[in-house]
N, C-alpha and C positions, 0 to 999 in steps of 0.2 A: 689452566682458565677455570677450564671449564669446573673440574677437584673439588677448587676457592669456591667457583660461586655455592653449586649442591651441599658445598660444605656448611658455607655462610647463611643458606638460604635456613640448612638443618640448624644453628645458632639461633635467626630467628626463633624459632621453634619450638627449641627448646627453651626460651628467657619467655616466649609466652604462659608454655606449662606453668616455670616459677612466676613472672607474675601473675596467675589463674590462681596458685599455693599461697599466693600472697594475700590473694583476698578473700583466700577464706580464711587464715589467721585472722585476718582483722575482721571474719564475719563470725567469727565462734567466738570471739578475745582472748586469742593466746595469745600475742605479742610480748607478753609478762609472765609465757609459761617456760622461759632460762631467766626470768626477773630480773635486777639492772641489771646482768654479767652482759660484759663483748669482748670476743667475740668467743667467751665462755659460755656455760651452758649452768646457770646457777651453781656458776664456780668451778664447773668438773669437763673436762676437752667431752665425756661422754655419761649422762646423769646415767647410775644407774636404776635408780625408781624414780624412774619417772610416771608420771601423772597422762592422760593425754594431750594436755595441751606444751604439757612439756616436750611429749612428742612431736607435733604439729606445728610448734616452732623452733624443732631442733633440726625436723625433713627440711621445712625450707631455708635454716640459713645452710643443711648443707645441699642442696641444689642452690643453693644462690654464689654459694663456693662455687662446686660446678658450672658454674653458666659464667662467672671470672675467667676464670681456665678459658674453657671454651675464648671467650673472647678476649686473651690472650695470645692463643694459636691463632687467631684469627688475627688477626694485629701485627702477629709477627714472621705470617707466607704473605702479609697485602704487603707487608714492607721489604720484602723480599723479592716478586712475583712483579708489581709497580717501579713506572721510577717515578723519582720525586715527581710533583704539582700532577700528580694525575690522580685524578676522583677519586678512584676507587681507599688509594691507600692515608688521603685528608679521608675518605670514612667513619673508616674502620679505626685510623686515631683520635677520632669522635664518638666514636664509642666505647671507648676502652675511660673518656671521658666520660660519662655519661656513666657506663660500668661504677666506676673510681667514686662520683659524686651519689648515685644509688646505696653505695654498701655502706658509705657515711654520711648519708641522709639516717638509713636505715637504723646503723647502729646507734649514729644521735637519738634517736625512739625510743629507743630502747636508753636506754644511759642515761636521759632526762627523763626517765620512765613516764613516755606519754602514749603509754598503749592501755592495752581490753579497757577499764573503769574509765582512764583523763578526760575527764569532758574538758578541760581549762584552750582559752582562746590561740597557748602556747601549740598546744595539740593538731589543734584543728590547719594552723601556721605549716607545721614539718610537714604535714599529710598534706596541707596540695602543694609543698613544693617538691615531694616526695613521686605525688600523682604528676606534677610538667615537667620533670625530671625525664617518669618514666616514660610523660610523650616520647618528649625528647633521644631518647636509650633505644624506644622501637621506631624508632625513625630511620633514626640514624641507622637501625638492623637493621630492615629490609629497606635501604636505596643501597649497603653497601654491595650486594650481590651485587642487583637491581642497575648498579653502577659497572657493572663490569660490561656487559652488554652495550648497553646504550653511553656508555663514554669517549667512543673510537670510531663513535657519527657525526658529521658535521653536523655544523650547526642550521636550519634554516632560518631562510632572508625573507625578508618584502614579498620580494616577485618566486617565493617556490625554495627547492630544496637547490642550497650552494652546488657549486662544481667539484 
């Protein structure tokens, strides 16, 4: 269980770096660096003549893909390590759901061309959904390793710890 807990803290740290890079993508206006193509970049897996914006966006997509793989590993490990009904198992499932939603919202932003200089109300709505989902993703990522140690403790009663 200790190895799973350490791995899960690492998955959280990695995802925080991916989220920070995503903020950099948005701040630099590089979200349209791959055009309105997803998951491909300008219609190619690896574009040959890439601009700085393309490289920034492509890096975000690649690191996001690695984050997805790490969350899949975490989920499979949790399903094998913890029994049905265990809090850690449920949190790993929630993390997977929020990760998939994050990918879908990110893809929608690109495919609907709601990136870079787009200042529409639709973009504002999608960005808000993206941000709220990111908060839920980070919460589930953080609670998953935390729950490994804290899920086994007995609940506290009104008069103190129960025996």
